[in-house]
KOLRODO-616357 format. One record per residue: residue in one letter; x, y, z of N, C-alpha, C in turn. Coordinates in steps of 0.05 Angstrom, whole numbers, plus 5000, padded with zeros to 4 digits. Last residue first. Example, Ala and Ser with C-alpha at 12.3 -4.5 7.8 and 13.67 -1.06 7.14 Angstrom:
s525749555142527349795143525850015157
a526448865156524649105156526449345156
//
This chain:
e503951304651506151104654508751234655
e497951504685500151554667502251334670
g494551334725493551324697495651384677
e496751794774495251544768494151554739
k502852114761499952134766498651874758
v508951794786507251924765504351944774
f515351694800512851754814511151914795
d520051164790518851414781516251454798
i525650844813522750874817521951154807
a530950864809529650634797526650634801
e534851214827532751314810531351094794
f538151014867538850954839536851054818
p536351074918538751224911539451194881
c529851164942531451014922533851174913
v526851494975529151364987530851214966
k522651694942524451884956527051744966
w520051234927521251414906523251594919
c518051074976519850904961521451064940
i514451494988516751445005518851284990
g509651564961512151664949514651624965
c504451404970505551604988508151714977
g500751044945502051254930503251474947
k498750604969497050844970498451084957
c498449924953500050164952498250414951
h494949494945495149614972496849864973
d494949364893492349334907492449474934
y500049384875498449624871495649604884
d505649194895502949084901501149334899
f510949254846509249364868506649204871
e515148694830513448914822511749004846
k520548524877518748474854517048714849
r527148444901524648584901523148524875
k530147854925529848044903527148174905
g530447444963532447654964532247864942
s525947134952528647024948530747244946
l522147704945522147414944524847314937
v518648244968521448144965521247834967
p513948734949514548464956517448394950
i511749284972514049214955514848934963
s507949435008507049404980509349344961
s507449565062508649305054507849235025
d506050075074503849885067504849615059
p510550385081508750345104506450155099
c516850235060514150235051512250185075
f521950145080520850415083517850425076
p523449635065522849685093521649955098
a523849725005521949545018521449605048
c528150064990525350154988523449985004
l532849784994532350005013529450095013
l534549384960532249334977531749554998
c538149374920539149444947537049394969
q537549254866536549064886537849114914
k538349654830540749504839540049294860
c534449854775534449754802536949584808
k534149974722535850144739536150044767
d530649594702533249604690535149784706
e525849684730527449454737530249464726
k522850174755524550144731526649934737
w516450214780519050094784520450074757
v512750764798513250584775516150484778
p507850974845510650924838510750724814
r502651454834503551184839506451154831
n497451874858500051844846500951564852
s492751784884492651964861495251964845
r489751214918492051384910491451554885
w485650874929485651134942487651324930
e486350374909484750554893484550834905
g489050084947490650214927489050414910
t486149774981486350054988487950214967
i482149254988483849374967483849674971
t482148865045481149115033483049215012
a484748455069481948405061480748645045
r489548665085489548475063486748415052
a488048965130488949095105488848915081
t487048685176484748745159485548875133
g490448525218490448385193488148445174
g486848595282489148625264488748475237
e481348965307482648715301484848765281
y478749445315480349345337481749075331
i477750025280477649735277479649615298
e473750605292476250455295475750155292
g469951005288470050805267472550635269
g469451325332471451405312471751205289
v467050785368467751065369469951125349
t464250305322465750375346466350675345
m457350275300460150305295461650355322
e451950305306453150045310456250045306
q450550805291450150735319451450465326
w451150825237453250935253453050865282
p449350205205448550455217450850565235
t451849925146452049915175451350185187
q452149935092449449915104449449925134
e457449915077455950165073453150165085
n459849495131459649575103458049835101
i462749025173462049305169462049365140
d464648515179461748555183460848835178
g470048535177468648405155465648435156
a471348765227471748925202470148805179
k466348615276468848555263468948705236
k463349045325463248895300466048845290
i461949015392463849115372463848935348
m456149185427457548965413459449095392
//
């Protein structure tokens, strides 16, 4: 029997897991706060941002919300700190710092 992601926790024996611990259902990222994995994080500098929105489609975790055509603050619950947004921003509107620094 294949368990659903919501049924797997630290008490689940390995014998009941799927091969490789794979999750076969979609939409599980929103149920899990994965941002605590990062060691570096992006910091949005709104005053430098030109709202070109180039950062948003490059984010592999969809952690840059865009509402009414404007980007908003990072979704730090899901951002894993990969730095792609920082790398693609042409206006230096994103800093990349060690977690815990501003």
